[in-house]
C-alpha positions in Angstrom: -21.0 -27.8 31.7 -18.3 -25.5 30.6 -19.5 -22.4 28.8 -17.7 -20.9 25.8 -15.6 -18.0 26.8 -16.8 -14.7 25.4 -15.0 -11.5 26.1 -17.0 -8.4 27.2 -17.2 -5.2 25.1 -14.1 -3.7 26.6 -11.9 -6.9 26.2 -13.2 -7.4 22.7 -12.4 -3.7 21.7 -8.9 -4.1 23.2 -8.4 -7.3 21.2 -9.6 -5.7 18.0 -7.3 -2.8 18.4 -4.4 -5.0 19.1 -5.1 -7.1 15.9 -5.7 -3.9 13.8 -2.4 -2.5 14.9 -0.5 -5.8 14.2 -2.2 -5.9 10.7 -1.1 -2.4 10.0 2.4 -3.3 11.1 2.4 -6.3 8.9 1.1 -4.2 5.8 4.0 -1.8 6.5 6.6 -4.6 6.7 5.1 -6.3 3.5 5.5 -3.0 1.7 9.3 -2.9 2.6 9.7 -6.4 1.8 8.2 -5.8 -1.7 10.9 -3.1 -2.4 13.6 -5.4 -1.0 12.5 -8.3 -3.1 12.2 -6.2 -6.2 15.8 -4.7 -5.7 17.3 -8.2 -4.8 15.7 -9.7 -7.9 17.2 -7.0 -10.0 20.7 -7.5 -8.7 20.3 -11.4 -8.8 19.2 -11.2 -12.7 22.1 -9.2 -13.3 24.5 -11.5 -11.6 23.0 -14.5 -13.2 23.6 -13.0 -16.7 27.1 -12.2 -15.6 27.6 -15.7 -14.5 26.4 -17.0 -17.9 28.7 -14.5 -19.7 31.8 -15.8 -17.5 30.8 -19.4 -18.3 31.1 -18.7 -21.9 34.4 -16.9 -21.4 35.7 -19.9 -19.5 34.8 -22.3 -22.3 36.9 -20.1 -24.6 39.8 -20.2 -22.1 39.6 -23.9 -21.9 39.5 -24.3 -25.7 42.7 -21.9 -25.9 44.3 -22.7 -22.6 47.8 -23.2 -24.3 47.8 -19.6 -25.6 46.3 -17.7 -22.8 48.6 -16.3 -20.1 48.4 -18.0 -16.8 47.7 -14.7 -15.0 44.7 -14.1 -17.3 43.4 -17.6 -16.7 43.5 -17.2 -12.9 42.0 -13.8 -13.1 39.0 -15.3 -15.1 38.5 -18.1 -12.8 38.6 -15.8 -9.8 36.1 -13.7 -11.5 33.9 -16.8 -11.9 34.1 -17.8 -8.3 33.3 -14.3 -7.1 30.1 -14.2 -9.4 29.0 -17.6 -8.4 29.4 -16.6 -4.7 27.4 -13.4 -5.3 24.7 -15.4 -7.2 24.3 -17.9 -4.4 24.3 -15.2 -1.8 21.5 -13.0 -3.6 19.5 -16.2 -4.4 19.6 -17.2 -0.6 18.7 -13.5 0.4 15.8 -13.6 -2.1 14.5 -16.9 -0.8 14.7 -15.5 2.8 12.7 -12.4 1.8 10.1 -14.5 0.0 9.7 -16.9 3.0 9.3 -13.9 5.4 6.7 -12.4 3.0 4.8 -15.7 2.8 4.7 -16.0 6.4 3.4 -12.5 7.0 0.7 -13.0 4.3 -0.3 -16.2 6.1 -0.5 -14.3 9.4 -2.2 -11.4 7.9 -4.9 -13.8 6.6 -5.2 -15.6 10.0 -5.6 -12.2 11.8 -8.1 -11.1 9.2 -10.3 -14.1 10.0 -9.9 -13.7 13.8 -10.8 -10.0 13.4 -13.8 -10.9 11.5 -14.9 -13.4 14.2 -14.3 -11.0 17.0 -16.3 -8.2 15.2 -19.3 -10.6 15.1 -19.2 -11.3 19.0 -22.3 -10.0 20.7 -22.4 -6.8 18.6 -26.1 -6.5 18.7 -26.3 -7.1 22.4 -23.2 -5.2 23.7 -24.2 -2.1 25.8 -22.9 1.2 24.7 -19.7 2.3 26.4 -20.3 5.1 29.1 -17.9 7.8 30.1 -15.8 7.1 33.1 -16.7 10.4 34.9 -20.1 11.1 33.3 -18.5 13.8 31.1 -18.6 13.4 27.2 -17.5 15.4 24.2 -20.0 17.0 22.0 -20.5 15.4 18.6 -18.9 18.2 16.9 -15.8 17.9 19.2 -15.6 14.1 18.6 -15.8 14.7 14.8 -12.9 17.4 14.9 -10.8 14.9 17.0 -11.5 11.9 14.5 -10.6 14.2 11.6 -7.4 15.2 13.1 -6.5 11.7 14.1 -7.1 10.6 10.5 -4.9 13.3 9.1 -2.1 12.3 11.5 -2.3 8.6 10.8 -2.1 9.5 7.1 1.0 11.6 7.7 2.6 8.8 9.8 1.9 6.3 7.1 3.5 8.5 4.3 6.5 9.2 6.6 7.1 5.6 7.1 6.7 4.8 3.5 9.2 7.4 2.7 11.6 6.1 5.3 11.4 2.4 4.3 11.2 3.2 0.6 13.0 6.1 -1.1 15.1 7.0 2.0 16.5 3.4 2.3 17.1 3.3 -1.5 19.2 6.6 -1.3 21.3 4.9 1.3 21.9 1.9 -1.1 22.7 4.6 -3.8 25.4 5.9 -1.7 27.0 2.4 -1.2 26.7 1.6 -4.8 28.5 4.8 -5.9 31.4 3.9 -3.4 31.7 0.4 -5.0 31.9 2.1 -8.5 34.6 4.4 -7.3 36.7 1.5 -6.1 36.1 -0.5 -9.3 36.9 2.3 -11.8 40.7 1.7 -11.8 40.9 -2.1 -11.6 37.8 -3.3 -13.5 36.1 -0.5 -15.6 33.6 -2.9 -17.1 32.3 -4.0 -13.9 32.1 -0.4 -12.6 30.0 0.4 -15.7 27.7 -2.6 -14.9 27.3 -1.3 -11.3 26.5 2.2 -12.7 23.7 0.7 -15.0 22.3 -1.1 -11.9 22.4 2.1 -10.0 20.6 3.9 -12.9 17.9 1.3 -13.0 17.4 1.5 -9.2 17.1 5.2 -9.3 14.4 5.1 -12.0 12.4 2.7 -9.8 12.9 4.9 -6.7 12.0 8.1 -8.8 8.7 6.5 -9.7 7.8 5.6 -6.2 8.7 9.3 -5.2 6.3 10.4 -7.9 3.7 8.1 -6.6 4.1 9.5 -3.1 3.7 13.1 -4.4 0.6 12.0 -6.4 -1.0 10.4 -3.3 -0.2 13.6 -1.3 -1.6 16.1 -3.7 -1.8 15.1 -7.4 -1.0 18.2 -9.4 -3.2 17.2 -12.3 -6.2 17.6 -9.9 -5.5 21.4 -9.9 -4.6 21.4 -13.6 -7.1 19.1 -15.1 -9.9 18.3 -12.6 -11.4 15.3 -11.0 -12.2 13.1 -14.0 -8.6 13.0 -15.5 -7.2 12.5 -12.0 -9.4 9.7 -11.1 -8.7 7.9 -14.4 -5.0 8.2 -13.7 -5.3 7.0 -10.2 -7.5 4.0 -11.0 -5.1 2.9 -13.8 -2.1 3.3 -11.3 -4.0 1.5 -8.5 -5.0 -1.4 -10.8 -1.4 -1.8 -12.1 0.3 -1.7 -8.7 -2.1 -3.9 -6.7 -3.5 -6.3 -9.3 -7.2 -5.4 -8.4 -9.8 -5.5 -11.1 -11.1 -1.9 -11.0 -14.0 -0.4 -13.2 -14.5 3.3 -13.5 -17.6 4.7 -15.2 -18.0 8.4 -15.7 -21.5 9.8 -16.4 -21.7 13.3 -17.8 -19.6 15.6 -19.7 -16.2 16.5 -18.2 -16.2 19.7 -16.2 -14.3 21.6 -13.5 -15.8 21.9 -10.0 -14.6 24.2 -7.2 -11.2 23.2 -5.9 -12.1 22.1 -2.5 -15.0 20.0 -3.9 -12.9 18.1 -6.4 -10.4 17.5 -3.5 -13.1 16.1 -1.3 -14.4 13.8 -4.0 -11.0 12.4 -4.9 -10.0 11.9 -1.3 -13.2 10.1 -0.6 -12.8 7.8 -3.5 -9.1 7.2 -2.7 -9.8 6.4 0.8 -12.5 3.9 -0.1 -10.3 2.2 -2.6 -7.6 1.9 0.0 -10.2 0.5 2.5 -11.3 -2.2 0.0 -7.7 -3.1 -0.6 -6.3 -3.1 3.0 -9.3 -4.2 5.1 -11.7 -6.0 2.9 -9.0 -7.8 0.6 -11.2 -7.1 -2.3 -10.5 -8.6 -5.7 -12.9 -6.3 -7.7 -13.9 -2.6 -7.2 -16.6 -0.7 -9.2 -16.7 3.1 -9.2 -19.5 5.0 -10.7 -19.1 8.8 -10.7 -21.9 11.1 -12.0 -21.1 14.7 -12.7 -23.9 15.4 -14.9 -26.2 17.4 -12.6 -26.3 19.9 -9.8 -25.4 17.2 -7.3 -22.3 15.0 -7.9 -23.1 11.4 -7.2 -20.7 8.5 -6.7 -21.1 4.9 -6.1 -18.2 2.6 -5.1 -18.7 -1.1 -4.5 -16.2 -4.0 -3.6 -16.6 -7.7 -3.2 -14.3 -8.0 -0.2 -15.0 -8.8 3.4 -17.8 -6.4 4.8 -19.2 -5.6 8.1 -22.6 -5.0 9.7 -22.9 -1.3 8.6 -26.1 -0.7 10.6 -24.6 -1.6 13.9 -21.1 -0.2 13.2 -21.9 3.2 12.0 -24.7 3.7 14.6 -22.0 3.4 17.4 -18.8 4.4 15.6 -17.2 6.1 18.6 -16.7 2.8 20.4 -16.1 0.7 17.4 -12.4 0.1 16.4 -12.6 -1.2 12.7 -10.5 1.4 10.8 -12.9 1.1 7.9 -15.8 2.4 10.2 -13.5 5.3 11.5 -12.7 6.2 7.9 -16.2 6.0 6.7 -17.4 8.2 9.7 -14.8 10.8 8.9 -15.8 11.0 5.2 -19.4 11.3 6.2 -18.8 14.1 8.6 -16.7 16.0 6.1 -19.5 15.8 3.4 -22.2 16.7 5.9 -20.2 19.9 6.7 -20.7 21.1 3.1 -24.2 19.9 2.6 -23.4 16.4 1.2 -24.4 13.0 2.4 -22.8 9.5 2.6 -24.7 6.1 2.8 -23.0 2.9 3.5 -24.4 -0.6 2.8 -22.4 -3.6 4.0 -22.7 -7.0 5.5 -20.2 -9.6 6.4 -20.8 -11.7 3.5 -21.8 -9.3 0.7 -19.0 -6.8 0.5 -19.4 -3.0 0.9 -21.3 -0.3 -1.1 -20.8 3.4 -0.5 -22.9 6.1 -1.9 -22.2 9.8 -1.6 -23.7 13.1 -2.8 -22.1 16.6 -2.9 -23.5 19.8 -4.3 -21.6 20.7 -7.4 -21.5 24.4 -6.1 -22.2 25.8 -9.5 
């Protein structure tokens, strides 16, 4: 009787790492596609409006064909053909982008299901990985390495977003300005339309740059504190990602030491991103209590969870990015006298509680 194939711990971890990296690549590509779809839709809407305007002009030409010069008639029909060609091309390009996005989202869902299955294989019975030569890093050394790796991964993610987002948009701006320069003499009206499109695209890109700056270091965190910053971040996160987020603040608004405000904000930010990227959560609830000598927070999501007891007791050999991120957050809080507790199961979502001395 054939037995079901079950990979050993090393093979499972290699498969999980491969899937995690592929899901990360898909998320980055989906972000890029979102920008391309938005810009293509903007141009298509403009061209469709232009096509409707020319159709109205052609009807006027047909009604007055005896009095309109032949050259003007030919020019108007040439414009109509050009606009219709551009509408057809942009619609085809938009459909291609949407089809690619849909395929990637389907692949992302399938990989998420496979990852969930792999993470459940023999996790309770798998032996802990041993060092190849008997040597091992101290826990403090492992913690430092993990923190450095998390920082570098975040920088890499932001650099890719800048390259695929604003940097690519700036390249398009240069091309559009060249088009405008060529149109000024022969078709000033169309040049003005191209400039208007360029202005709208620049506004969209400017907002994205502001979002990047906010993610890197929100200036209002230094100016106003953790409470206004979290309210602004939650509102922006809800609007951009269509996730139902509830934020409850307990206690009078007050300022904390700068590094403590940064730790709280970064922890909540990371947990929200985890719920979005890895748990596919539709709802997130955040409760932040700043009323006492100890700052307390509770964040819950209804997405795909994991066996927290198993994962976080052996995080060094576990490849789920959520576990690595949670371990890093916990280590940072413990360094300043705080604590982090994680409650999660594969069917009930994830709940994270953390406490941090206010430092007053």
